[in-house]
Structure formats: structure tokens, C-alpha cells
C-alpha positions in Angstrom: 79.1 49.0 -2.8 75.4 50.3 -2.7 74.3 49.0 -5.3 75.7 45.5 -3.8 72.5 46.1 -1.0 70.7 47.7 -3.6 70.6 43.7 -5.7 70.6 42.5 -2.3 67.8 43.9 -1.5 65.8 43.4 -4.9 65.8 39.1 -5.1 65.4 39.5 -1.2 61.7 41.2 -2.2 61.0 39.4 -4.9 61.5 36.4 -2.5 59.8 38.0 0.2 56.2 39.0 -2.1 56.5 35.6 -4.4 56.8 38.3 -7.7 58.6 39.6 -10.3 56.3 42.6 -10.5 55.2 43.7 -7.4 59.5 43.5 -6.2 60.3 46.0 -9.2 58.1 48.3 -7.9 58.5 48.8 -4.1 62.6 49.3 -5.8 61.9 52.0 -8.3 62.6 49.7 -11.1 61.1 47.4 -14.0 60.2 44.7 -14.1 62.4 44.0 -17.0 65.3 45.0 -15.5 64.9 42.0 -12.6 64.3 39.5 -14.6 67.8 40.9 -16.2 68.9 40.7 -13.5 67.6 37.1 -11.6 68.7 35.7 -14.6 72.1 37.2 -14.2 72.8 36.1 -10.4 71.5 32.4 -11.4 74.1 32.8 -14.3 76.8 33.6 -12.0 75.7 31.0 -8.8 74.8 28.2 -11.1 71.9 27.9 -9.9 68.4 28.0 -10.2 66.8 30.7 -7.8 63.5 31.0 -8.9 60.9 27.8 -9.8 59.2 29.8 -12.9 56.8 27.0 -13.0 54.8 27.8 -10.1 51.9 30.9 -9.8 53.0 32.4 -7.6 57.0 32.1 -7.6 58.3 30.0 -4.9 62.0 29.3 -4.0 64.3 26.6 -5.2 66.6 24.5 -1.8 69.5 27.2 -3.1 67.3 30.0 -3.7 66.1 29.7 -0.2 69.9 29.7 0.8 70.8 33.4 -1.3 67.7 35.0 0.4 68.9 33.7 3.9 72.3 35.3 3.3 70.1 37.9 1.9 68.3 38.7 4.6 71.3 38.6 7.3 73.7 40.7 5.2 70.9 43.9 5.2 69.8 43.5 9.1 72.5 43.9 9.7 74.0 47.0 7.3 70.8 47.9 8.8 71.6 47.9 12.2 75.3 49.8 11.1 73.1 52.6 10.5 71.8 53.5 12.8 74.5 52.9 15.2 76.2 54.8 12.4 73.9 57.4 12.4 73.3 57.8 16.3 76.7 58.7 16.7 76.8 61.4 13.8 73.7 62.6 15.3 71.5 62.4 13.1 68.4 59.8 14.1 65.0 60.5 13.2 61.9 58.2 13.7 58.9 60.2 12.9 56.9 58.2 10.6 53.5 60.4 9.5 51.4 57.7 7.9 46.9 59.3 7.0 44.8 55.8 7.2 40.9 56.0 5.5 39.0 54.9 8.1 38.7 51.7 7.5 42.4 49.9 7.8 41.4 49.8 10.6 42.7 50.8 14.6 43.7 46.9 14.9 45.7 47.1 11.4 47.9 49.7 13.1 48.7 49.6 16.4 48.9 45.5 15.1 51.5 47.1 12.5 53.2 49.4 15.2 53.9 47.3 17.7 56.2 44.9 15.1 57.4 47.9 14.3 58.7 49.2 17.2 60.2 45.3 17.7 62.1 45.8 14.7 62.7 49.4 15.2 62.5 50.3 18.6 63.4 54.1 17.5 60.5 54.9 15.5 57.9 56.7 16.3 54.9 55.8 14.5 52.2 58.6 14.0 48.9 57.6 12.3 45.6 59.8 11.8 42.3 58.3 9.8 40.9 60.4 7.1 38.9 60.1 4.0 40.4 58.9 0.9 40.4 61.8 -0.7 41.9 63.3 2.4 44.4 61.3 3.0 45.6 62.0 -1.4 45.0 65.8 0.4 47.7 65.3 2.8 50.1 63.5 1.1 50.2 66.4 -1.4 50.8 68.7 1.2 53.8 66.7 2.7 52.1 66.3 6.7 51.6 62.9 6.2 55.3 60.1 4.9 52.7 57.5 3.7 49.8 57.1 2.8 47.3 54.0 2.5 43.8 53.9 0.4 41.3 51.6 -1.4 42.0 51.8 -5.0 45.1 53.6 -5.6 46.5 54.7 -8.5 49.9 56.7 -9.2 49.2 60.2 -11.4 52.3 62.3 -11.5 52.8 63.5 -7.7 52.1 60.7 -6.0 53.4 56.9 -6.5 51.6 54.2 -5.6 52.7 51.0 -4.2 49.3 47.8 -3.9 49.7 46.5 -0.4 47.1 43.7 -0.5 43.5 43.0 -2.2 40.4 42.5 0.1 37.9 39.7 -1.1 34.4 41.0 -0.2 31.7 38.8 0.2 27.7 39.6 0.7 27.7 40.8 4.7 24.1 40.3 6.9 22.9 39.6 9.6 23.1 36.2 11.6 18.8 36.2 12.1 18.0 37.4 7.9 17.4 34.4 5.3 20.0 34.3 3.2 22.9 34.3 6.8 22.0 30.2 6.7 22.9 29.8 2.8 26.6 28.8 2.6 26.8 30.8 -1.6 24.5 32.7 -2.9 23.7 33.9 -6.7 23.2 37.2 -8.1 19.8 36.2 -8.4 19.0 35.9 -4.9 19.9 39.8 -4.2 16.9 40.9 -6.3 15.2 43.3 -5.0 16.6 42.4 -1.0 16.6 45.0 0.9 20.7 46.7 0.9 22.9 49.1 2.4 25.6 50.9 -0.3 28.3 52.7 0.1 28.0 56.7 -0.9 27.8 57.7 -4.6 31.2 59.6 -4.5 33.4 56.7 -3.1 35.0 54.6 -5.7 34.4 51.6 -4.3 30.6 52.7 -3.9 30.5 52.9 -7.5 32.8 49.4 -8.0 29.6 47.5 -6.1 26.5 49.1 -8.7 28.7 48.7 -11.1 28.8 45.0 -10.7 25.3 44.4 -9.4 23.8 46.6 -12.6 25.9 44.8 -14.5 25.1 40.8 -12.8 21.1 42.0 -13.3 20.6 42.2 -9.6 18.2 44.4 -8.9 18.5 45.3 -4.8 16.5 48.0 -2.7 18.9 50.5 -1.5 17.6 51.6 1.7 20.1 53.9 3.4 24.4 54.7 1.8 27.1 55.6 4.3 30.5 57.0 4.0 30.9 54.6 6.3 31.9 51.2 6.4 31.7 51.2 10.9 27.9 52.7 10.0 27.4 50.2 7.8 28.4 47.5 10.1 26.4 48.7 12.6 23.2 49.2 9.9 23.8 45.7 8.6 24.1 43.9 12.3 20.3 45.5 13.9 18.9 43.6 10.2 18.5 46.8 8.0 19.0 45.3 4.6 22.5 43.4 3.5 26.0 44.7 1.8 28.5 43.7 0.5 31.7 44.6 2.2 35.6 43.6 2.5 35.0 40.0 4.5 38.5 41.0 6.1 37.3 44.6 7.6 34.6 42.2 9.7 36.5 38.9 11.1 35.7 41.3 14.7 31.7 40.9 14.3 32.6 37.7 12.1 34.3 36.2 15.9 31.3 38.1 17.8 28.6 36.6 15.7 26.9 40.0 15.1 27.3 39.3 11.7 27.4 36.7 8.9 28.8 36.7 5.7 28.2 34.4 2.4 30.4 34.5 -0.6 28.6 34.9 -4.0 28.6 32.5 -6.7 31.8 33.6 -9.6 32.1 37.1 -7.9 35.8 38.7 -8.0 35.6 41.9 -6.4 38.1 42.5 -4.5 38.6 46.1 -3.0 42.6 46.9 -3.5 44.3 48.5 -0.4 47.7 51.0 -2.0 50.5 53.1 -0.1 51.2 56.3 -1.5 53.6 58.6 -1.2 55.7 61.7 -3.5 57.1 61.4 -5.8 60.4 61.9 -5.4 60.4 61.7 -1.3 63.3 61.0 0.1 62.8 57.9 3.5 64.4 58.8 7.0 65.1 54.7 8.0 61.3 54.4 10.2 59.9 55.7 7.0 61.7 53.1 4.8 61.4 50.7 8.0 57.3 51.0 7.3 56.8 50.8 4.3 59.2 47.5 4.7 56.9 46.4 7.5 54.1 46.6 5.3 55.0 45.0 1.9 55.7 41.9 4.4 52.3 42.1 6.4 50.5 42.2 3.1 52.9 38.9 1.7 51.9 36.8 4.9 51.9 33.6 2.0 55.5 34.3 2.0 57.5 31.5 0.2 57.9 28.0 2.2 60.2 28.6 5.5 60.7 32.2 4.2 60.1 33.8 8.7 58.9 37.1 9.3 61.7 39.4 9.3 61.3 43.1 8.6 64.4 44.7 7.3 65.1 48.1 6.5 64.7 48.3 2.9 66.6 51.4 0.5 62.8 52.1 -0.7 64.0 55.0 -4.2 61.5 56.5 -6.5 63.8 57.9 -9.1 67.4 59.4 -8.2 66.7 61.0 -5.1 65.7 58.3 -3.4 62.4 57.6 -2.1 37.3 56.2 2.2 36.9 53.6 2.1 
């Protein structure tokens, strides 16, 4: 019986993420196993479920019908499991999360609100730490999930990609470059620049990009957190290259402006980490699913945003900036 629900969840996750590889990562199976399962389902149902000519993947009309079926069944199962656990007195509702500072309190507040809507029994506990401290907390089992930039899997830690944040030039509205629609690398030459500290991976990546592009900027300050960097840029200290997502409030308030760099593909990847073979309680599973659905906001046409508790697994037991 459990395998049936696993298969329903597998298709639902592929549909939500529009990706076979990400669906495989969410379910702790290989990409080839997912592809084989999808082909078998299409053979059994006698219809194509996915349009494989598009990138990202899109659902066919039959695929959308099957997605709705999977989603409805999994939601009913979640409610049944919760009711059964309450009868048994086994309700586990704590979700401990450690996140880098720049994920943002607003991000977490919004996610907590959604979690309480779909899993009212869940309690979210969030601690903000430097990237290395997030990993330490995960390894020491002081937290259940970590949210970090540039996530990497190790023997002890499993990493799941969450989102990629595009990076652009950030400047004060009064800066001479602020009125430009687009910048070239040559425009950055000799500009005063607010940089990340050397020991942060994002700082290393930005410096590598500038070096390989031949942009000789003048580093006037460097910091270990984006909030301080934003303040320095807003005060006119210099320009910087920052993830656009963390600047949204500043852009709305008119404190900063962003300008794309021609040909620049710099992104800051954000991921979710947890100990391998971590046993997830129902609330942790619900929050993980919520994170993945949040990242897949550009979901297949017609697929509504409605979190469902997954059975996320990792092996045999289940599962700075």
C-alpha cells in the first residue's frame, strides 16, 4: 500500500517542479527510476502525461487530470494520518529550521503562515546563522532542516536544490550608473565596490566573475552579510552585485536600484540540507513540501498552489549568505 502512495507523490512532485531530476531528488530515487515509472504509468493509462518537447516539462490534459487525482488522494491520506496519530497520542508538530540571514524573516513569516494554514498542528522554530553554523547545527541535530547558499551533499548531509537567485548590479538611485537600462563589464571598471568577505562562497563567485570578465573594480568595503552591504550601497559608498530577491523591499522603497549586466549569468543557488537518513515527523515533511512548492511558483498551467505532506525519504529509513 505504501508503494502506491509513493508513486502518486512521485508524479505529483514531477508535475509541481516541472522536472524529472528535481522530482527524483525530492523522493530519494534515481532520475532513471522516475523516467521508467512515468513511462510505465503512461503505458498502463494509455495516454501521455507529460509533454517532453517543452522545457521545463508541461502536463498534457490527461496529465493534469492525473495530477488532480494524485493531489486529492495524498491530501486525504494526510488528513487520515493526522487523525490517526491524534487518536494514538503521537502528534509531533515541531519543525526546527536554521537559515542563513539573507533568506529573510519575511520569507519565513510567509512560509510559517502557509504552514499553519495547511498543517495547523505544526510549529515552526527558525534560527538565523552564518552558513557554516547552519551546517554545524544540522550535523549536531540541533535543527531538522537547514537553508543555505551553495548547498553541497556530503557523506553526512543530503542537499536538495531549492531556488536560484539572479544577481545584478545594485546601486543607490543617485549613482551615475543608476539610470542605465543595462551595463557592460567595462562600465564597472574602477568603480567603488562593496564586496562580500573572502570566506563566503558568494564573495568568491562574484570575484571570480569580475576577474574572468576583466572588470577591475575598486573594493572599498567588504562585509559578511547582505543587510550591511545594502546599507553601504544605499548610502552611496559604492555599487555591488547582489541577489535581486533580497533587494525587493529596498526597490519598492526607492532606496536602491538594480541594473542587469549584459551577458551575466551569475546566480546564487539556495538549497535545503538535512542529515542523511533523518527521520522526518509529519510537520517536517509538510514544511519541506511547502518549501519545494514555493520554489516552483511557475508551476504547470492550471496546477494550483496547495501544499500536501510528502513522504520524503533519504535511504532506507526515510527521510552566509
